[in-house]
C-alpha positions in Angstrom: -58.1 -123.0 -20.3 -58.9 -122.9 -16.6 -60.6 -126.3 -16.9 -57.5 -127.8 -18.6 -55.3 -126.4 -15.9 -57.6 -127.9 -13.3 -57.6 -131.3 -15.0 -53.8 -131.3 -15.4 -53.4 -130.3 -11.7 -55.7 -133.0 -10.6 -54.1 -135.7 -12.7 -50.6 -134.7 -11.6 -51.7 -134.9 -7.9 -53.1 -138.4 -8.6 -49.8 -139.5 -10.2 -47.7 -138.0 -7.4 -49.7 -139.7 -4.8 -48.5 -143.1 -6.1 -44.8 -142.2 -6.1 -42.4 -143.2 -3.3 -41.5 -140.6 -0.8 -37.8 -140.4 -2.0 -38.9 -139.7 -5.5 -41.2 -137.0 -4.2 -38.3 -135.5 -2.3 -36.3 -135.3 -5.6 -39.1 -133.3 -7.2 -39.8 -131.0 -4.4 -38.0 -127.7 -3.8 -35.0 -128.2 -1.5 -34.3 -131.7 -2.9 -31.0 -133.4 -2.1 -28.4 -132.6 -4.8 -24.8 -131.6 -5.4 -23.6 -128.0 -5.2 -20.3 -128.8 -6.8 -19.0 -131.9 -8.6 -18.7 -134.6 -9.3 -15.0 -134.5 -10.0 -12.7 -137.5 -10.6 -9.7 -137.4 -8.3 -6.9 -140.0 -8.1 -7.3 -143.0 -10.4 -5.6 -146.3 -10.0 -5.6 -149.6 -11.8 -8.4 -150.9 -9.6 -10.5 -147.8 -8.9 -11.1 -144.1 -8.9 -12.1 -141.4 -6.4 -15.2 -139.2 -6.8 -15.2 -135.8 -5.1 -18.4 -133.8 -4.6 -20.0 -131.2 -2.4 -23.6 -131.8 -1.3 -26.5 -129.4 -0.6 -27.1 -130.8 2.9 -26.2 -133.3 5.6 -27.3 -136.5 3.9 -25.6 -139.6 2.5 -23.8 -139.6 -0.9 -23.0 -142.7 -2.9 -21.7 -143.6 -6.4 -23.5 -146.1 -8.6 -21.2 -147.5 -11.3 -21.3 -150.0 -14.2 -19.3 -151.1 -17.2 -22.1 -150.4 -19.7 -24.2 -147.3 -20.2 -27.5 -149.2 -19.4 -26.2 -150.0 -15.9 -27.1 -153.7 -16.4 -24.3 -154.7 -14.0 -24.6 -151.7 -11.7 -23.1 -151.7 -8.2 -23.3 -148.9 -5.6 -20.6 -147.8 -3.1 -21.3 -147.6 0.6 -23.0 -144.3 1.5 -20.7 -141.6 2.7 -22.3 -138.9 4.9 -21.8 -135.3 3.9 -21.0 -133.5 7.1 -20.9 -129.8 8.1 -17.5 -130.4 9.6 -16.1 -130.9 6.1 -18.3 -128.3 4.5 -20.5 -131.1 3.0 -17.6 -132.5 0.9 -17.4 -136.2 0.2 -14.6 -138.2 -1.4 -15.9 -141.6 -2.4 -13.5 -144.4 -3.4 -14.8 -146.8 -6.1 -12.7 -149.9 -5.8 -12.5 -153.5 -7.1 -12.4 -152.5 -10.7 -10.5 -153.7 -13.8 -7.5 -151.8 -15.1 -7.7 -149.5 -18.1 -11.4 -150.0 -18.3 -14.2 -147.4 -19.0 -16.8 -147.1 -16.2 -20.1 -145.2 -16.2 -21.2 -143.7 -13.0 -23.8 -141.4 -11.4 -24.3 -139.8 -8.0 -27.0 -140.8 -5.6 -27.9 -138.1 -3.1 -29.9 -139.4 -0.1 -30.6 -142.5 -2.1 -31.9 -140.6 -5.2 -30.2 -140.0 -8.5 -29.1 -136.3 -8.6 -32.0 -134.6 -10.4 -29.7 -131.9 -11.8 -27.4 -134.5 -13.4 -29.6 -137.2 -14.8 -27.2 -138.4 -17.6 -24.4 -140.7 -16.3 -20.8 -139.7 -16.6 -17.9 -142.0 -17.5 -14.2 -142.3 -16.6 -11.4 -144.8 -17.0 -9.2 -146.6 -14.6 -5.4 -146.3 -14.9 -3.5 -148.7 -17.1 -1.5 -151.7 -15.6 0.6 -152.1 -18.8 2.6 -149.7 -20.9 0.5 -147.9 -23.5 0.4 -144.3 -24.9 -0.4 -141.9 -22.1 -1.4 -138.2 -22.5 -1.0 -135.9 -19.5 -2.2 -132.4 -19.7 -1.4 -129.6 -17.2 -1.8 -126.0 -16.5 -1.6 -123.2 -13.9 -2.9 -119.8 -13.0 -6.7 -120.0 -13.2 -8.2 -116.7 -12.2 -12.0 -116.8 -12.3 -12.1 -113.1 -11.5 -10.4 -112.4 -14.9 -12.3 -115.0 -17.0 -15.5 -116.6 -16.0 -15.9 -118.5 -19.3 -12.4 -120.1 -19.6 -12.7 -121.5 -23.2 -9.3 -123.2 -22.8 -11.1 -126.1 -21.1 -12.9 -127.0 -24.3 -9.6 -127.5 -26.0 -8.2 -129.5 -23.1 -11.2 -131.8 -23.0 -11.1 -132.3 -26.8 -7.4 -133.5 -26.4 -8.8 -136.4 -24.3 -6.0 -136.5 -21.7 -5.6 -139.5 -19.4 -4.8 -137.2 -16.6 -4.9 -133.5 -15.8 -2.5 -131.8 -13.4 -3.1 -128.5 -11.7 0.2 -126.8 -11.0 -0.9 -124.1 -8.6 -2.6 -120.7 -8.5 -5.7 -122.8 -9.2 -7.6 -120.0 -7.5 -6.6 -116.5 -6.7 -7.8 -116.2 -3.1 -5.1 -113.8 -2.0 -6.5 -113.6 1.5 -6.1 -114.8 5.1 -9.8 -115.7 5.6 -11.5 -119.0 5.1 -14.5 -117.5 3.5 -12.4 -116.0 0.6 -10.8 -119.3 -0.2 -14.1 -121.2 0.0 -15.8 -118.7 -2.3 -13.0 -118.8 -4.9 -12.9 -122.6 -4.9 -16.7 -122.8 -5.4 -16.7 -120.3 -8.2 -13.8 -122.0 -10.0 -15.2 -125.5 -9.6 -18.6 -124.3 -11.1 -17.1 -122.9 -14.4 -19.3 -124.4 -17.1 -16.6 -125.1 -19.6 -14.6 -127.1 -17.0 -17.4 -129.6 -16.1 -16.8 -132.2 -18.8 -13.1 -132.5 -17.9 -13.8 -132.7 -14.1 -16.3 -135.4 -14.6 -14.3 -137.7 -16.8 -10.5 -137.2 -16.4 -8.6 -137.8 -13.1 -7.5 -134.5 -11.5 -4.4 -134.1 -9.3 -3.2 -130.8 -7.9 -0.6 -128.9 -6.0 -0.6 -125.2 -5.1 1.3 -122.0 -5.5 1.2 -118.6 -3.7 -2.3 -117.4 -4.6 -4.1 -120.6 -3.4 -1.6 -120.8 -0.4 -1.9 -117.2 0.8 -1.0 -113.8 -0.6 1.2 -113.2 -3.6 4.7 -114.5 -3.2 3.8 -116.1 0.2 6.4 -118.3 1.8 6.6 -120.5 4.9 6.0 -117.5 7.2 2.3 -117.4 6.1 0.5 -117.4 9.5 -2.7 -119.0 8.1 -1.1 -121.9 6.2 -2.7 -124.6 8.4 -6.1 -123.2 7.4 -5.2 -123.0 3.7 -3.8 -126.5 3.7 -7.0 -127.7 5.3 -9.1 -126.1 2.5 -6.7 -127.4 -0.2 -7.2 -131.0 1.1 -10.9 -130.4 1.3 -11.3 -129.2 -2.3 -9.1 -131.8 -4.0 -9.1 -135.6 -4.1 -5.4 -136.3 -4.2 -4.2 -139.7 -3.0 -2.2 -138.1 -0.2 -1.0 -134.8 1.3 2.4 -134.7 3.0 3.6 -137.3 5.5 2.7 -138.1 9.1 5.5 -135.8 10.3 5.7 -133.2 7.5 2.6 -131.3 6.4 2.1 -130.1 2.9 0.5 -130.9 -0.4 3.2 -133.2 -1.8 2.7 -136.8 -2.8 3.8 -139.5 -5.3 1.3 -141.1 -7.7 1.9 -143.9 -10.2 0.1 -143.9 -13.5 1.2 -146.7 -15.8 5.0 -146.5 -16.3 5.1 -142.9 -15.0 5.7 -141.8 -11.4 4.3 -138.3 -10.7 6.0 -136.3 -7.8 3.7 -133.4 -6.9 5.8 -131.0 -4.9 4.9 -128.4 -2.4 7.0 -125.3 -2.9 5.2 -123.0 -0.4 4.5 -124.5 3.0 8.2 -124.8 4.1 9.7 -122.2 1.8 12.3 -119.8 3.1 12.0 -116.2 2.0 13.3 -115.9 -1.6 15.2 -112.7 -0.5 17.4 -114.6 1.9 20.9 -115.2 0.7 21.2 -118.5 -1.3 23.2 -121.3 0.3 23.1 -124.9 1.5 20.7 -124.1 4.3 18.1 -122.1 2.2 15.2 -124.3 1.2 12.0 -124.3 -0.9 10.9 -127.8 0.1 11.9 -128.1 3.7 14.0 -130.9 5.2 11.2 -133.4 5.6 9.8 -133.0 2.0 13.3 -133.1 0.5 14.2 -136.3 2.4 10.9 -137.8 1.2 11.6 -136.8 -2.4 15.1 -138.3 -2.4 13.8 -141.5 -0.8 10.9 -141.8 -3.3 13.0 -141.0 -6.3 15.6 -143.6 -5.4 12.8 -146.2 -4.8 11.0 -145.5 -8.1 11.2 -148.1 -10.9 9.1 -146.0 -13.3 10.4 -145.4 -16.8 9.6 -141.7 -16.4 9.6 -139.6 -13.3 7.7 -136.3 -13.5 8.8 -133.6 -11.0 5.9 -131.2 -10.7 6.6 -127.7 -9.3 4.4 -124.7 -9.0 7.4 -122.5 -10.0 10.0 -122.8 -12.7 13.0 -125.1 -12.5 15.3 -123.0 -14.6 17.5 -120.0 -13.8 15.1 -117.7 -15.8 13.2 -115.8 -13.2 16.0 -114.1 -11.2 15.2 -112.1 -9.2 11.8 -113.7 -8.7 9.8 -116.4 -7.1 11.1 -119.6 -8.6 13.9 -122.2 -8.2 16.3 -119.6 -9.5 16.3 -118.1 -6.0 17.0 -121.6 -4.5 19.7 -122.8 -6.8 21.8 -124.5 -4.1 18.8 -126.8 -3.2 17.8 -127.3 -6.9 21.4 -128.3 -7.8 21.5 -130.6 -4.7 18.5 -132.4 -6.2 20.0 -132.7 -9.6 23.3 -134.0 -8.1 21.3 -136.5 -6.1 19.6 -137.7 -9.3 23.0 -138.0 -11.0 24.9 -139.6 -8.1 22.2 -142.2 -7.4 21.7 -143.0 -11.2 18.0 -142.1 -11.1 17.0 -142.1 -14.7 14.0 -140.7 -16.5 13.5 -137.4 -14.6 11.9 -134.3 -16.2 10.1 -131.3 -14.9 7.0 -129.2 -15.5 6.0 -126.0 -13.8 3.7 -122.9 -14.1 3.3 -119.5 -12.4 4.9 -117.2 -15.0 1.9 -116.2 -17.2 3.5 -117.5 -20.4 4.4 -120.8 -22.0 8.1 -121.9 -22.0 10.4 -124.8 -22.8 13.7 -124.6 -20.9 16.5 -127.0 -20.0 19.1 -127.2 -17.2 22.1 -128.9 -19.0 23.2 -131.2 -16.2 25.0 -133.4 -18.8 27.8 -130.8 -18.4 28.1 -132.0 -14.8 28.1 -135.7 -15.4 24.3 -136.2 -15.2 21.7 -135.7 -17.9 19.8 -132.7 -19.2 16.8 -131.7 -17.1 13.9 -130.4 -19.1 11.3 -128.0 -17.8 8.0 -127.5 -19.8 6.1 -124.5 -18.5 2.5 -123.6 -18.9 0.7 -120.5 -17.6 -2.0 -119.4 -17.5 -5.3 -121.2 -18.0 -7.3 -118.0 -17.3 -5.0 -115.2 -16.5 -3.5 -112.0 -18.1 -0.3 -112.9 -19.9 3.1 -111.2 -19.3 6.1 -110.9 -21.7 8.6 -110.9 -18.8 10.9 -113.2 -20.7 12.7 -110.2 -22.3 14.5 -109.7 -19.0 15.3 -113.4 -18.4 18.1 -115.7 -19.3 17.6 -119.4 -18.4 20.4 -121.9 -18.8 19.0 -123.1 -22.1 15.8 -121.7 -23.7 14.6 -124.3 -26.2 11.7 -122.4 -27.6 10.5 -118.8 -27.8 8.1 -118.1 -24.9 4.4 -118.0 -25.7 2.3 -115.0 -24.6 -0.4 -115.2 -27.4 -3.3 -116.7 -25.5 -4.3 -118.8 -22.6 -2.4 -122.1 -22.8 -1.9 -125.6 -21.4 0.9 -128.2 -21.5 0.7 -131.6 -23.0 3.0 -134.6 -22.4 2.5 -137.5 -24.8 4.3 -140.6 -23.5 4.8 -143.6 -25.7 6.7 -146.9 -25.1 6.8 -148.8 -28.3 9.3 -149.3 -29.9 11.1 -147.3 -27.2 10.1 -145.0 -24.4 9.8 -141.3 -25.4 7.8 -138.2 -24.5 6.6 -135.5 -26.8 6.3 -132.1 -25.0 4.2 -129.3 -26.3 2.4 -126.1 -25.2 -1.0 -125.6 -26.7 -2.9 -122.3 -27.2 -6.5 -121.6 -26.3 -7.9 -123.6 -29.2 -5.5 -126.5 -28.7 -3.0 -125.8 -31.5 0.7 -126.3 -30.7 2.4 -122.9 -30.3 5.8 -124.3 -31.6 7.2 -127.6 -32.8 7.1 -130.2 -29.9 10.2 -131.3 -28.1 10.8 -135.0 -28.3 12.9 -136.6 -25.5 13.7 -140.3 -25.5 14.0 -142.3 -22.3 17.6 -143.1 -23.5 18.3 -139.3 -23.2 17.5 -139.3 -19.5 20.5 -141.2 -18.3 23.9 -140.1 -16.9 26.4 -139.0 -19.6 23.8 -138.3 -22.2 23.6 -134.7 -23.7 20.4 -134.1 -25.7 19.5 -130.4 -25.5 21.5 -129.3 -28.6 19.4 -131.6 -30.8 16.2 -130.3 -29.2 16.7 -126.5 -29.3 15.1 -124.4 -32.0 17.7 -123.0 -34.4 16.6 -119.4 -33.7 17.1 -120.0 -29.9 20.5 -121.6 -30.6 21.5 -118.5 -32.6 20.4 -116.2 -29.7 22.3 -118.3 -27.2 25.4 -118.2 -29.3 25.1 -114.4 -29.5 25.0 -114.1 -25.7 28.1 -116.3 -25.5 29.9 -113.9 -27.8 29.1 -111.0 -25.5 25.8 -109.8 -27.2 22.2 -109.5 -26.0 19.8 -112.4 -26.2 17.1 -110.4 -28.0 19.4 -108.4 -30.2 18.8 -107.2 -33.8 18.6 -110.1 -36.2 20.9 -109.8 -39.3 
């Protein structure tokens, strides 16, 4: 046995002696590698972004090809991982074809990452109308659930895009170390890896990844938390030159996505409501109006960390900022901006609500709500009364939202909330593009008959959750 060990050791040393120094470095302890990532960030018709966090101050590059054998492989320019950005790199892969699958792998200091030897694949955004699936979720608390099986179901749904709607971590702190630790722990969850590596990820934040619970614009460390948010995500933009924040607009096929920042400029929810009270701040609101008016997309998705309806009152949602919300809905109506619908999170349950702006000359504004991905659920709906509740709230398991857009023979979207194994929790809501124009009322045909009965009971002076007869 000792002789065999000796011969094996001698032969191994002989073999290693003939290998290049960079290959030896990849075998040796302390070899260059990624600590977190890769993660696909924003994807466009001609490229995609790869986020990663390295193990040292060396160069990182992406090698990519259209076939799994890498016969036509190209490699991006090397991007240095610096201590100033906590060894994070965001590498743009450009010059690609639209709606095309690309294989890619990471090179750390010129070597293929030893821990991730099998290439990953992702797809560029479509240039033409085709079916598009967008999945989304919120409230991901790694302290509650380190396994997070919901990601298996989300990955199996094969979305074209995944949107994080806030409370993506629960830092609840004013220290940089707490945020960094929580980001790293969440980003390393095993079940999440396949989705991160293949599907474009876009994100906004809410209170727990902005500061403490229910934080508003008075948060004294918000410049620090914004710096870390931008470090850990690969969004196409964050705010504007004169207005900080996480907000941006991103086009994906015939869909424009407006990721909103409801925290950085938020007035206290306890302040009296009125024209001056704001969740978005003057700069972001002017940006949103300008971008909505300029958008030519068939659908315009308004993404908020907190709910759009009047349900959570008192609370931490748009229900406490109704003057500003109504101002936006009036703007959409008065400027004939068609195709708008909302999604939101935060409330630890799945919901489907609607603000019936058709009664005010506009069109009905739908709000599909999903929460949480990994969080304790809460049946707080028993104390709530949104303008229109389309489906009974879901508190049965972790959940995620799905938007299935199609454009042939006519534009439409099918909206559903899915449970932890990917099953729809109620019949989906189908909204046509033709429903999202001024003068069109559609909520009455979309509401579940049981919810309609409950709504009628309230109108007659009874309770929403009364005794069924």
